[in-house]
N, C-alpha and C positions, 0 to 999 in steps of 0.2 A: 375176474379181471383185476380187481383191487388187490387181491392176494398176490397175483402174479407181478403186478407193478411194484408192490411193496417189497417183495422178496428180491426182485431184480435191482431195486433201488439200493438196498443194503449190500447186495452182492457187488455192485460196482464200487460202493464205498470201501468194502473189504479189499477189493483188488487195488483200489487207489492207495489204501493204507499199506498194502503189501509192497506196491511199487515205491511208495515213499520211503519205507524202511530199507528197501534194497538200495535206493538212491543214497540215503544217508550213510549206509554201510560202505558203499563204493566211494563216496566222498571222504569218509573218515579213514579208509585204509591207507592212503598215502601219508596221512598225518601220523598214523601209528608207526609206519615204516620209518618216516623221517625222525620220529622220536627216538627210535632205536639207533639210527645213524648218528643222532646228536650225542647219545650216550657213548657210542664208539669213538666219535670225534673228541668228546671231552676226555675220555680215557687216554686217547693218543696224545692230546695236548698236555695232559697231566704228566704222562710219562716223558714227553719231550722236556717239559719244564723241570722235572726231577733231574734230568740229565744236565741241566744248566744251572744247578744250584751252586756250582763252584767246586773247588777241590779243598780238601782239608787233610791234615795229617793228624792221625790219632793212633799211635802204635798200640796194638793189643795182641795178646797171645793166642788168639783164635787161629783157625786154619786159614790158609791162603784163599781157599774157595769162599769162605764165609766173610772174610775181611772187607771185600768191596761192598757187600750188603750192609755191613756194620757202618762203613763210612757214609753210604747213602742215607742210612738212618740218622746218623749224626747231622748230616747236612740238612735233611728234612726237619729235624728237630730245631736246628738253628733258625729255620724259616717258619716255624710254628705250624708245620704240616704234620700234625701229631698222628693222624691215621696212617699216613704214608710212612712215617718213621716207625711206627709199630709194625707195619707190614715188613719193612726192610729188616728190622731187628729180629723178627720172627723167622725170616728166611735165613738169616745168619745162624740162628740157634737150631734151626732144622738141619742145616748142613753140618753144623758142629755143636752138638748138644752140650759140650763142655766149655763153650765160648762164653765165659761169665760176663764179659762186657756187653754181649748181646742182651742178656737179661737186665743188666744195668740200664741199657738204653731203652728197653721196653718199659721199665719202671719209670724212667725219667720222662718218657713221652706221655705219661699219665699225670704229669704236673704241669699246669697251665698258669704260671705265676702272673702273667699280664692280666688275666681275667679272674684271678683269685679262685681258680677251680682246680680240682684234683679228683682223681679216681683212686682212692686209697686201696680199695679192694683189688682192683686190677693190678695196681703196682705191687701189692703184696703177693698176689698170685704169681706174677712174673718173677719176683725175687725168690719165691718158694720153689721155683724150678732149678735154682742153683743147687746142684747136688755135690759138687766137688770143687774146691778152690785150690787144690794142690798145684794145678798147672798155672794158676794166676800169679802174676808178679805182685810184689809188695804194693806197688802203686795201684794196681787193679783192685787189690783187696781194700785199699783205702777208699777207692771210689765206691766199692760195694758197701763199706761201712757208712760212708756219707749218705748214700741213697737209702740205706736201711734206717738211718736216723731220720731222713726226710719223711719216710712213710712209717715210722715207728709209733710208739705210744705218745699220747699227749695231744694238746690242742695244736692247731696249725701254726700259730705264731711261735710257740715254743719249739716245734719241730723245725720250722724255717730258720730260727736263730741258731739252733744246734747244727743244722746242715751247713749254714754259712760259716760257722766256726770250723767245722771239719774241712770244708773246701778251702778256707783261708790257710789252714795248716798244710793241706795238700799243695796249694800254690806256693807256699814258702819252701816246702821241701823239694818241689819240682818246678823251679822258676821258668824252665824252658817249655813246660806243658801249657800251651795256650788254652786248653780246655778246662784246666783247673782254675 
């Protein structure tokens, strides 16, 4: 009798534990689903916000199909949305691999001057994808020279100073270029 009661006592505990685990799973399931919905909602909100970053003019010699992605990248860059900027610039260079300003933008999105942060390796990797500048304008080549200076050799302070000098020269030469 003792053995029978003892085993049935633990059997009921096991079934209670089983029911408890099932109940916890059933209660957690909606939360897991809502979490996925929150991710989708956040992504939709982010895309909507990207569309409201405003409009800019930045002539570049890339293809017509790639240019809107480039402009979206520059707008995101202006708003410190670095990851979104990189995505947009990469879309532009995927569409047009010879779009040198797309690589410029991707490199620039790896410089976070407000926080004194930069990803030199990623910027250099983006700039390393520039294979041909023959279709680039003189102005675009100057932008590339400036960003290559920004991520070139030397300490950050020296590179920042040299970059500022190149951009000052670019702004003097192209006073109508608001990006310079």
